[in-house]
C-alpha positions as CSV (number, residue, x, y, z in Angstrom):
1,X,27.4,-52.3,69.0
2,X,27.8,-51.0,65.5
3,X,29.5,-47.8,64.5
4,X,27.4,-44.7,65.1
5,X,26.2,-42.7,62.1
6,X,24.1,-39.5,61.6
7,X,20.5,-39.2,60.5
8,X,19.2,-36.0,59.1
9,X,15.8,-35.0,60.3
10,X,13.9,-31.8,61.1
11,X,14.4,-29.9,64.4
12,X,10.8,-30.8,65.4
13,X,11.5,-34.5,65.1
14,X,14.8,-34.2,66.9
15,X,13.2,-32.2,69.7
16,X,10.4,-34.8,70.1
17,X,12.9,-37.7,70.1
18,X,14.9,-35.9,72.8
19,X,11.8,-35.4,75.0
20,X,10.7,-39.1,74.5
21,X,14.2,-40.3,75.3
22,X,14.4,-38.1,78.5
23,X,11.0,-39.4,79.6
24,X,12.2,-43.0,79.2
25,X,15.5,-42.3,80.9
26,X,17.4,-43.2,77.7
27,X,19.2,-41.6,74.8
28,X,18.0,-40.8,71.3
29,X,20.2,-43.5,69.9
30,X,18.9,-46.1,72.3
31,X,15.3,-45.0,71.6
32,X,15.9,-45.4,67.8
33,X,17.5,-48.8,68.3
34,X,14.5,-49.9,70.3
35,X,12.2,-48.7,67.6
36,X,14.2,-50.4,64.8
37,X,14.2,-53.7,66.6
38,X,10.5,-53.5,67.7
39,X,9.0,-52.6,64.3
40,X,8.6,-55.5,61.8
41,X,9.5,-55.3,58.2
42,X,6.9,-56.1,55.6
43,X,8.5,-59.6,55.0
44,X,8.4,-60.3,58.8
45,X,4.8,-59.2,59.1
46,X,3.8,-61.5,56.2
47,X,5.7,-64.4,57.7
48,X,4.0,-63.9,61.1
49,X,0.6,-63.6,59.5
50,X,1.1,-66.8,57.6
51,X,2.3,-68.5,60.8
52,X,-0.7,-67.3,62.7
53,X,-3.1,-68.5,60.0
54,X,-1.4,-72.0,60.1
55,X,-1.8,-72.1,63.9
56,X,-5.5,-71.2,63.5
57,X,-6.0,-73.8,60.8
58,X,-6.8,-71.1,58.2
59,X,-5.6,-71.2,54.6
60,X,-3.5,-68.0,54.2
61,X,-4.8,-66.8,50.9
62,X,-5.4,-63.4,49.3
63,X,-8.8,-63.0,50.9
64,X,-7.2,-63.5,54.4
65,X,-4.3,-61.3,53.5
66,X,-6.6,-58.5,52.4
67,X,-8.7,-58.8,55.5
68,X,-5.6,-58.3,57.6
69,X,-4.5,-55.2,55.6
70,X,-8.0,-53.8,56.0
71,X,-7.9,-54.4,59.8
72,X,-4.5,-52.7,60.1
73,X,-5.8,-49.7,58.1
74,X,-8.7,-49.3,60.5
75,X,-6.3,-49.5,63.5
76,X,-4.0,-46.8,62.0
77,X,-7.0,-44.6,61.3
78,X,-8.0,-44.7,64.9
79,X,-4.4,-43.9,65.9
80,X,-4.4,-40.8,63.9
81,X,-2.5,-42.2,60.9
82,X,0.5,-43.4,63.0
83,X,2.1,-46.7,61.8
84,X,0.7,-49.6,63.7
């Protein structure tokens, strides 16, 4: 495990993280580590989208890329603006 560090955030965020960690039977640090490993970077999302297109036999071009962005925007809107 890497060396711990501090992250500055608001009290409201800290309190919410504490509640979420307690509900999951974990710590805030472990909760943040899970989130960091679960969420993809932009480069990872792009790589997976290109791979999925290849598997489907679709040319991964700007039109397909934009359709994907539009779909995720709609999903986020239905989630109340939270990152998808």
